[in-house]
DSSP file (Angstrom, degrees, kcal/mol; ACC not computed):
  #  RESIDUE AA STRUCTURE BP1 BP2  ACC     N-H-->O    O-->H-N    N-H-->O    O-->H-N    TCO  KAPPA ALPHA  PHI   PSI    X-CA   Y-CA   Z-CA
    1    1 A X              0   0    0      0, 0.0    59,-0.2     0, 0.0    97,-0.1   0.000 360.0 360.0 360.0 149.1    0.0    0.0    0.0
    2    2 A X        -     0   0    0     57,-0.6    95,-0.1     6,-0.2     6,-0.1  -0.299 360.0-101.9 -65.5 152.3    1.2    3.5   -0.6
    3    3 A X    >   -     0   0    0      1,-0.1     3,-1.9     4,-0.1     6,-0.2  -0.279  43.4 -96.0 -65.5 160.0    2.7    5.5    2.3
    4    4 A X  T 3  S+     0   0    0      1,-0.3     5,-0.1     5,-0.1     6,-0.1   0.829 124.1  40.6 -51.2 -41.0    0.4    8.1    3.9
    5    5 A X  T 3  S+     0   0    0      4,-0.1    -1,-0.3     3,-0.1     2,-0.1   0.433  97.1 101.0 -92.1  -0.9    1.7   11.0    2.0
    6    6 A X  S X  S-     0   0    0     -3,-1.9     3,-1.6     1,-0.1     4,-0.3  -0.434  85.8 -89.4 -80.3 157.3    1.9    9.1   -1.3
    7    7 A X  T 3  S+     0   0    0      1,-0.2    -1,-0.1     2,-0.1    82,-0.1  -0.343 112.4  21.0 -58.0 146.9   -0.7    9.4   -4.1
    8    8 A X  T 3> S+     0   0    0      1,-0.1     4,-2.3    -3,-0.1    -1,-0.2   0.381  87.7 114.7  75.2  -1.9   -3.5    6.8   -3.8
    9    9 A X  H <> S+     0   0    0     -3,-1.6     4,-2.3     2,-0.2     5,-0.2   0.876  75.4  50.3 -68.7 -33.3   -2.9    6.2   -0.1
   10   10 A X  H  > S+     0   0    0     -4,-0.3     4,-3.1     2,-0.2    -1,-0.2   0.939 112.1  47.5 -66.8 -44.6   -6.3    7.7    0.9
   11   11 A X  H  > S+     0   0    0      1,-0.2     4,-2.2     2,-0.2    -2,-0.2   0.900 112.2  50.1 -62.9 -40.7   -8.0    5.4   -1.7
   12   12 A X  H  X S+     0   0    0     -4,-2.3     4,-2.3     2,-0.2    -1,-0.2   0.915 112.6  47.1 -61.9 -42.7   -6.1    2.4   -0.4
   13   13 A X  H  X S+     0   0    0     -4,-2.3     4,-2.9     2,-0.2     5,-0.2   0.929 110.9  51.1 -65.7 -45.0   -7.0    3.1    3.2
   14   14 A X  H  X S+     0   0    0     -4,-3.1     4,-2.6     1,-0.2    -1,-0.2   0.910 112.1  46.9 -60.0 -40.6  -10.6    3.7    2.3
   15   15 A X  H  X S+     0   0    0     -4,-2.2     4,-2.1     2,-0.2    -1,-0.2   0.898 111.7  50.9 -69.8 -38.6  -10.8    0.3    0.5
   16   16 A X  H  X S+     0   0    0     -4,-2.3     4,-2.1     2,-0.2     5,-0.4   0.927 112.5  47.2 -61.8 -45.2   -9.0   -1.4    3.3
   17   17 A X  H  X S+     0   0    0     -4,-2.9     4,-2.6     1,-0.2    -2,-0.2   0.933 110.9  50.9 -61.5 -45.7  -11.5    0.1    5.7
   18   18 A X  H  < S+     0   0    0     -4,-2.6    -1,-0.2     1,-0.2    -2,-0.2   0.881 116.0  42.0 -60.2 -38.8  -14.5   -0.8    3.6
   19   19 A X  H  < S+     0   0    0     -4,-2.1    26,-0.3    -5,-0.1    -1,-0.2   0.779 131.2  19.8 -78.2 -29.2  -13.2   -4.4    3.4
   20   20 A X  H >< S+     0   0    0     -4,-2.1     3,-2.3    -5,-0.2    -3,-0.2   0.734  83.1 115.8-117.6 -29.1  -12.2   -4.9    7.0
   21   21 A X  T 3< S-     0   0    0     -4,-2.6     3,-0.1    -5,-0.4    -4,-0.0  -0.235  95.4  -0.9 -58.8 127.5  -13.8   -2.4    9.4
   22   22 A X  T 3  S+     0   0    0      1,-0.3     2,-0.3     0, 0.0    -1,-0.3   0.573 110.7 112.1  76.0  10.7  -16.1   -4.1   11.9
   23   23 A X  S <  S-     0   0    0     -3,-2.3     2,-0.6     0, 0.0    -1,-0.3  -0.809  71.7-115.5-116.1 155.4  -15.4   -7.5   10.5
   24   24 A X        +     0   0    0     -2,-0.3     2,-0.3    -3,-0.1    -3,-0.0  -0.811  41.1 179.0 -90.7 123.7  -13.6  -10.5   11.8
   25   25 A X        -     0   0    0     -2,-0.6     2,-0.4    19,-0.1    19,-0.2  -0.794  23.4-130.5-118.7 164.0  -10.6  -11.3    9.7
   26   26 A X  E     -A   43   0A   0     17,-2.3    17,-3.8    -2,-0.3     2,-0.6  -0.930  14.4-152.9-112.2 139.6   -7.9  -13.9   10.0
   27   27 A X  E     -A   42   0A   0     -2,-0.4     2,-0.8    15,-0.2    15,-0.2  -0.960   0.6-159.8-115.8 120.2   -4.2  -13.1    9.8
   28   28 A X  E     -A   41   0A   0     13,-3.0    13,-2.2    -2,-0.6     2,-0.2  -0.874  20.2-148.1 -95.6 109.8   -1.8  -15.7    8.5
   29   29 A X  E     +A   40   0A   0     -2,-0.8    11,-0.3    11,-0.2     3,-0.1  -0.573  26.2 175.2 -87.4 142.1    1.6  -14.6    9.8
   30   30 A X  E     -     0   0A   0      9,-3.6     2,-0.3     1,-0.4    10,-0.2   0.409  59.4 -77.2-117.8  -7.2    4.8  -15.3    7.9
   31   31 A X  E     -A   39   0A   0      8,-1.0     8,-3.0     5,-0.0    -1,-0.4  -0.987  56.4 -61.7 144.9-156.2    7.3  -13.5   10.2
   32   32 A X  E     -A   38   0A   0     -2,-0.3     6,-0.2     6,-0.3     2,-0.1  -0.946  34.9-126.7-130.7 152.2    8.5  -10.0   10.9
   33   33 A X    >   -     0   0    0      4,-2.4     3,-2.1    -2,-0.3     6,-0.1  -0.239  49.3 -83.3 -84.5-174.6   10.1   -7.2    8.9
   34   34 A X  T 3  S+     0   0    0      1,-0.3    -1,-0.1     2,-0.1    -2,-0.0   0.641 131.4  53.8 -70.0 -12.4   13.3   -5.5   10.0
   35   35 A X  T 3  S-     0   0    0      2,-0.1    -1,-0.3     3,-0.0     3,-0.1   0.357 120.8-105.9 -98.1   2.2   11.2   -3.2   12.3
   36   36 A X  S <  S+     0   0    0     -3,-2.1     2,-0.2     1,-0.3    -2,-0.1   0.523  72.1 143.7  85.9   5.9    9.5   -6.1   14.0
   37   37 A X        -     0   0    0      1,-0.1    -4,-2.4    -5,-0.0    -1,-0.3  -0.513  57.9 -99.3 -78.7 149.0    6.2   -5.6   12.3
   38   38 A X  E     -A   32   0A   0     -6,-0.2     2,-0.6    -2,-0.2    -6,-0.3  -0.441  29.4-155.9 -68.8 132.9    4.2   -8.6   11.4
   39   39 A X  E     +A   31   0A   0     -8,-3.0    -9,-3.6    -2,-0.2    -8,-1.0  -0.959  42.4 112.9-108.8 121.2    4.4   -9.8    7.8
   40   40 A X  E     -A   29   0A   0     -2,-0.6     2,-0.4   -11,-0.3   -11,-0.2  -0.948  62.3 -87.1-168.8-175.8    1.3  -11.8    6.9
   41   41 A X  E     -A   28   0A   0    -13,-2.2   -13,-3.0    -2,-0.3     2,-0.6  -0.940  28.8-141.0-116.7 136.3   -1.8  -12.1    4.8
   42   42 A X  E     -A   27   0A   0     -2,-0.4     8,-2.8   -15,-0.2     2,-0.6  -0.875  16.1-153.8 -97.5 116.3   -5.2  -10.7    6.0
   43   43 A X  E     -AB  26  49A   0    -17,-3.8   -17,-2.3    -2,-0.6     6,-0.2  -0.844  11.9-142.7 -96.3 121.4   -8.0  -13.2    5.1
   44   44 A X    >   -     0   0    0      4,-3.1     3,-2.5    -2,-0.6   -19,-0.1  -0.310  29.8 -98.4 -77.4 163.3  -11.3  -11.4    4.7
   45   45 A X  T 3  S+     0   0    0    -26,-0.3    -1,-0.1     1,-0.3   -20,-0.1   0.767 124.1  57.1 -54.9 -26.3  -14.6  -13.0    5.8
   46   46 A X  T 3  S-     0   0    0      2,-0.1    -1,-0.3     1,-0.0     3,-0.1   0.472 120.7-107.3 -85.9   1.7  -15.3  -14.1    2.2
   47   47 A X  S <  S+     0   0    0     -3,-2.5    -2,-0.1     1,-0.3     2,-0.1   0.279  83.3 119.5  93.4 -11.7  -12.0  -16.1    2.2
   48   48 A X        -     0   0    0     -5,-0.1    -4,-3.1     1,-0.1     2,-0.4  -0.397  66.6-113.3 -77.6 161.2  -10.2  -13.7   -0.2
   49   49 A X  B  >  -B   43   0A   0     -6,-0.2     4,-1.7     1,-0.1    -6,-0.2  -0.789   9.3-136.4 -97.8 145.2   -7.1  -11.9    1.0
   50   50 A X  H  > S+     0   0    0     -8,-2.8     4,-2.5    -2,-0.4     5,-0.2   0.899 105.7  53.2 -61.3 -44.4   -7.0   -8.2    1.5
   51   51 A X  H  > S+     0   0    0     -9,-0.3     4,-2.8     1,-0.2     5,-0.2   0.909 106.8  52.0 -61.3 -41.7   -3.6   -7.9   -0.2
   52   52 A X  H  > S+     0   0    0      1,-0.2     4,-2.6     2,-0.2    -1,-0.2   0.913 110.7  48.0 -59.1 -45.2   -4.9   -9.7   -3.3
   53   53 A X  H  X S+     0   0    0     -4,-1.7     4,-2.0     2,-0.2    -2,-0.2   0.928 113.1  47.9 -61.2 -49.4   -7.9   -7.3   -3.5
   54   54 A X  H  <>S+     0   0    0     -4,-2.5     5,-3.5     1,-0.2     6,-0.6   0.910 113.5  46.8 -62.3 -44.5   -5.7   -4.2   -3.2
   55   55 A X  H ><5S+     0   0    0     -4,-2.8     3,-1.5     4,-0.2     5,-0.2   0.937 112.5  50.9 -62.5 -46.6   -3.1   -5.5   -5.7
   56   56 A X  H 3<5S+     0   0    0     -4,-2.6    -1,-0.2     1,-0.3    -2,-0.2   0.845 110.0  48.7 -59.5 -38.0   -5.9   -6.3   -8.1
   57   57 A X  T 3<5S-     0   0    0     -4,-2.0    -1,-0.3    -5,-0.2    -2,-0.2   0.449 118.1-110.7 -83.8  -0.3   -7.5   -2.9   -7.8
   58   58 A X  T < 5S+     0   0    0     -3,-1.5    31,-3.2    -4,-0.3    32,-0.2   0.820  88.1 115.5  77.0  30.2   -4.2   -1.2   -8.4
   59   59 A X  S   <S+     0   0    0     -5,-3.5   -57,-0.6    29,-0.2     2,-0.3   0.286  73.0  29.0-115.8   7.4   -4.0    0.1   -4.8
   60   60 A X        -     0   0    0     -6,-0.6     2,-0.3    -5,-0.2    -2,-0.2  -0.985  68.5-127.2-160.9 157.9   -0.9   -1.9   -3.7
   61   61 A X        -     0   0    0     -2,-0.3     2,-0.6    -3,-0.1    -6,-0.1  -0.717  26.7-115.3-101.8 155.4    2.3   -3.4   -5.0
   62   62 A X        -     0   0    0     -2,-0.3     2,-0.9    -7,-0.1     3,-0.1  -0.864  31.1-145.1 -86.8 122.1    3.6   -6.9   -4.6
   63   63 A X    >>  -     0   0    0     -2,-0.6     4,-2.5     1,-0.2     3,-1.3  -0.771   9.3-163.2 -95.3 106.4    6.8   -6.5   -2.5
   64   64 A X  T 34 S+     0   0    0     -2,-0.9    -1,-0.2     1,-0.3     8,-0.0   0.783  83.4  66.9 -59.3 -27.5    9.3   -9.1   -3.7
   65   65 A X  T 34 S+     0   0    0      1,-0.2    -1,-0.3    -3,-0.1     3,-0.1   0.847 119.4  19.1 -61.1 -33.5   11.4   -8.7   -0.6
   66   66 A X  T <4 S+     0   0    0     -3,-1.3     2,-1.2     1,-0.1     3,-0.2   0.604 105.8  84.7-113.0 -17.7    8.7  -10.2    1.7
   67   67 A X     <  +     0   0    0     -4,-2.5    -1,-0.1     1,-0.2    -5,-0.0  -0.703  44.4 134.3 -93.8  90.9    6.4  -12.0   -0.8
   68   68 A X        +     0   0    0     -2,-1.2    -1,-0.2    -3,-0.1    -4,-0.1   0.451  36.1 107.3-114.9  -6.2    8.1  -15.4   -1.1
   69   69 A X  S >  S-     0   0    0     -3,-0.2     3,-1.8     1,-0.1     4,-0.4  -0.242  83.3-105.4 -77.4 166.0    5.1  -17.8   -0.8
   70   70 A X  T >  S+     0   0    0      1,-0.3     3,-1.2     2,-0.2     4,-0.5   0.859 117.9  61.0 -60.7 -35.2    3.7  -19.7   -3.8
   71   71 A X  T 3> S+     0   0    0      1,-0.2     4,-1.8     2,-0.2     3,-0.3   0.640  83.9  81.4 -69.7 -11.1    0.7  -17.4   -4.0
   72   72 A X  H <> S+     0   0    0     -3,-1.8     4,-2.7     1,-0.2    -1,-0.2   0.862  84.6  58.9 -60.5 -35.4    2.9  -14.5   -4.7
   73   73 A X  H <> S+     0   0    0     -3,-1.2     4,-1.7    -4,-0.4    -1,-0.2   0.886 104.4  50.0 -60.7 -38.5    3.2  -15.4   -8.3
   74   74 A X  H  > S+     0   0    0     -4,-0.5     4,-1.9    -3,-0.3    -1,-0.2   0.879 110.3  51.5 -64.8 -38.3   -0.6  -15.1   -8.6
   75   75 A X  H  X S+     0   0    0     -4,-1.8     4,-2.6     1,-0.2    -2,-0.2   0.905 106.4  53.6 -66.5 -40.4   -0.3  -11.7   -7.0
   76   76 A X  H  X S+     0   0    0     -4,-2.7     4,-2.5     1,-0.2    -1,-0.2   0.887 108.3  50.6 -61.5 -37.8    2.3  -10.6   -9.5
   77   77 A X  H  X S+     0   0    0     -4,-1.7     4,-2.2     2,-0.2    -1,-0.2   0.883 110.0  49.2 -64.9 -37.6    0.0  -11.6  -12.3
   78   78 A X  H  X S+     0   0    0     -4,-1.9     4,-2.7     2,-0.2    -2,-0.2   0.895 110.5  50.7 -67.3 -39.4   -2.8   -9.5  -10.8
   79   79 A X  H  X S+     0   0    0     -4,-2.6     4,-2.5     2,-0.2    -2,-0.2   0.934 110.3  50.0 -60.5 -47.2   -0.3   -6.6  -10.4
   80   80 A X  H  X S+     0   0    0     -4,-2.5     4,-2.6     1,-0.2    -2,-0.2   0.917 110.7  49.8 -60.7 -43.3    0.6   -7.0  -14.1
   81   81 A X  H  X S+     0   0    0     -4,-2.2     4,-2.5     2,-0.2    -1,-0.2   0.922 110.0  50.1 -62.9 -44.2   -3.0   -7.0  -15.2
   82   82 A X  H  <>S+     0   0    0     -4,-2.7     5,-2.5     1,-0.2     4,-0.3   0.893 111.8  49.6 -62.4 -38.6   -3.7   -3.9  -13.1
   83   83 A X  H ><5S+     0   0    0     -4,-2.5     3,-1.2     3,-0.2    -2,-0.2   0.948 111.6  47.3 -59.0 -51.4   -0.7   -2.2  -14.8
   84   84 A X  H 3<5S+     0   0    0     -4,-2.6    -2,-0.2     1,-0.3    -1,-0.2   0.896 117.6  42.0 -59.3 -41.8   -1.9   -3.1  -18.3
   85   85 A X  T 3<5S-     0   0    0     -4,-2.5    -1,-0.3    -5,-0.2    -2,-0.2   0.373 108.2-126.1 -92.0   5.5   -5.4   -2.0  -17.6
   86   86 A X  T < 5 +     0   0    0     -3,-1.2     2,-0.4    -4,-0.3    -3,-0.2   0.907  45.5 170.4  52.3  51.7   -4.2    1.2  -15.7
   87   87 A X    > < -     0   0    0     -5,-2.5     3,-1.9    -6,-0.1    -1,-0.2  -0.730  50.5 -32.8 -91.5 140.1   -6.2    0.5  -12.6
   88   88 A X  G >  S+     0   0    0     -2,-0.4     3,-2.1     1,-0.3     4,-0.3  -0.257 134.8   7.5  58.6-128.8   -5.6    2.7   -9.5
   89   89 A X  G >  S+     0   0    0    -31,-3.2     3,-1.3     1,-0.3    -1,-0.3   0.669 118.7  74.6 -63.9 -18.6   -2.1    3.9   -8.9
   90   90 A X  G <  S+     0   0    0     -3,-1.9    -1,-0.3     1,-0.3    -2,-0.2   0.536  79.7  73.7 -75.9  -2.9   -1.1    2.6  -12.4
   91   91 A X  G <  S+     0   0    0     -3,-2.1    -1,-0.3   -33,-0.2    -2,-0.2   0.775  80.7  90.7 -75.0 -25.0   -3.0    5.5  -14.0
   92   92 A X  S X  S-     0   0    0     -3,-1.3     3,-0.5    -4,-0.3    -6,-0.0  -0.353  87.3-124.1 -69.7 151.3   -0.1    7.7  -12.8
   93   93 A X  T 3  S+     0   0    0      1,-0.2     2,-0.2    -2,-0.1    -1,-0.1   0.915 100.1  10.4 -64.9 -44.1    2.8    8.1  -15.3
   94   94 A X  T 3  S-     0   0    0      2,-0.0    -1,-0.2    -5,-0.0     2,-0.1  -0.573  75.9-165.8-139.0  75.6    5.5    6.8  -12.8
   95   95 A X    <   -     0   0    0     -3,-0.5     2,-0.5    -2,-0.2    -5,-0.0  -0.385  12.0-147.4 -62.2 136.0    4.1    5.3   -9.7
   96   96 A X        -     0   0    0     -2,-0.1    -1,-0.1     4,-0.0    -2,-0.0  -0.921  12.6-127.0-108.5 124.4    6.7    4.8   -7.1
   97   97 A X    >>  -     0   0    0     -2,-0.5     4,-2.4     1,-0.1     3,-0.7  -0.318  29.6-109.0 -66.4 154.2    6.5    1.8   -4.7
   98   98 A X  H 3> S+     0   0    0      1,-0.3     4,-3.0     2,-0.2     5,-0.2   0.855 118.0  55.7 -53.1 -39.6    6.7    2.7   -1.0
   99   99 A X  H 3> S+     0   0    0      1,-0.2     4,-1.4     2,-0.2    -1,-0.3   0.876 112.1  43.4 -64.6 -35.3   10.1    1.3   -0.5
  100  100 A X  H <> S+     0   0    0     -3,-0.7     4,-2.0     2,-0.2    -2,-0.2   0.864 112.5  53.2 -74.7 -36.1   11.5    3.5   -3.3
  101  101 A X  H  X S+     0   0    0     -4,-2.4     4,-1.5     2,-0.2    -2,-0.2   0.925 108.2  50.0 -64.1 -45.6    9.5    6.5   -2.0
  102  102 A X  H  X S+     0   0    0     -4,-3.0     4,-0.6     1,-0.2    -1,-0.2   0.884 108.3  53.2 -62.5 -37.7   11.0    6.1    1.4
  103  103 A X  H >< S+     0   0    0     -4,-1.4     3,-0.9     1,-0.2    -1,-0.2   0.894 107.2  51.9 -62.5 -40.6   14.5    6.0    0.0
  104  104 A X  H 3< S+     0   0    0     -4,-2.0    -1,-0.2     1,-0.2    -2,-0.2   0.833 103.4  58.6 -64.8 -31.6   13.8    9.2   -1.9
  105  105 A X  H 3<        0   0    0     -4,-1.5    -1,-0.2     1,-0.2    -2,-0.2   0.659 360.0 360.0 -71.7 -16.9   12.7   11.0    1.3
  106  106 A X    <<        0   0    0     -3,-0.9    -1,-0.2    -4,-0.6    -2,-0.1   0.509 360.0 360.0 -74.0 360.0   16.1   10.3    3.1
């Protein structure tokens, strides 16, 4: 998902809220990032993953550094389709993934 001050972050947050707020979700943990935050997949009540929905709608990137599971290839295909179809952040001329955006801010 985009960082708070990045383009499309409000839309990504609104979509996340619409899909999760007030609902019981499951989190499948895969470990922690370098800051100790949980890395995992949020499973929505309908069985779909939040990340898959966000990537498909063009509101998030697949982060290769942390996405090593078998399903990540499917997410990469969803990301490529969103790019081709210019959904969400892919409408922008040069969308910058959050890890690149953070590097630029230093």
